[in-house]
C-alpha positions as CSV (number, residue, x, y, z in Angstrom):
1,M,33.6,-30.5,89.7
2,I,34.7,-34.0,88.6
3,Q,36.3,-34.2,85.1
4,V,35.2,-37.1,82.9
5,Y,37.0,-38.4,79.8
6,D,35.9,-40.2,76.7
7,R,37.3,-43.4,75.3
8,N,40.3,-41.5,73.9
9,R,41.0,-39.7,77.2
10,N,39.7,-36.4,76.0
11,A,37.8,-34.3,78.6
12,I,34.1,-34.1,78.0
13,I,32.9,-30.6,78.6
14,P,29.3,-29.4,78.4
15,G,28.7,-27.7,75.1
16,Q,31.1,-29.8,73.1
17,K,30.1,-32.1,70.2
18,V,30.3,-35.8,71.0
19,M,29.7,-38.9,69.0
20,I,28.0,-42.0,70.5
21,A,30.5,-44.7,69.7
22,A,28.0,-47.5,69.3
23,T,25.7,-45.7,66.8
24,G,27.9,-43.0,65.3
25,E,25.2,-40.4,66.1
26,V,26.6,-36.9,66.7
27,S,25.1,-34.7,69.3
28,M,26.1,-32.1,72.0
29,A,27.0,-32.8,75.6
30,R,24.5,-30.9,77.8
31,A,25.8,-31.6,81.3
32,V,27.9,-33.9,83.4
33,H,26.2,-35.2,86.5
34,A,29.1,-36.5,88.6
35,Q,28.4,-34.7,91.9
36,G,29.0,-36.9,94.8
37,L,31.0,-39.5,92.8
38,S,34.7,-40.2,93.0
39,A,36.7,-39.7,89.8
40,A,36.9,-43.5,89.3
41,K,33.2,-44.0,89.8
42,A,32.3,-41.1,87.5
43,E,34.3,-42.8,84.7
44,R,32.0,-45.9,84.9
45,A,28.7,-44.3,85.8
46,P,26.0,-43.1,83.3
47,C,26.5,-39.4,84.1
48,V,26.8,-37.6,80.8
49,E,23.6,-35.9,79.5
50,I,23.3,-35.6,75.7
51,K,21.0,-33.2,73.9
52,D,17.8,-34.9,72.5
53,H,18.4,-38.1,74.6
54,A,16.4,-39.1,77.7
55,E,19.0,-41.5,79.0
56,R,22.5,-40.6,80.3
57,F,25.7,-42.1,78.9
58,V,28.9,-43.6,80.4
59,P,31.8,-41.3,79.3
60,Y,33.6,-44.3,77.7
61,E,30.6,-44.7,75.3
62,L,31.4,-41.3,73.8
63,I,34.0,-39.7,71.5
64,R,34.6,-36.0,71.8
65,L,34.7,-34.2,68.5
66,A,36.5,-30.9,67.7
């Protein structure tokens, strides 16, 4: 499984609280869909699924909390 990191280089793991940097909205990371991507491409691809959001986010757009 490819590990992805937020803008502060903290690993994003499903089940952790994250904040969307652009809006300040706090939610929970549901899944990371990085299968078939290299580590470099996963960092720049919209691959992080957030609870209560239809779209996926690029890991750099997120900040891991706690």
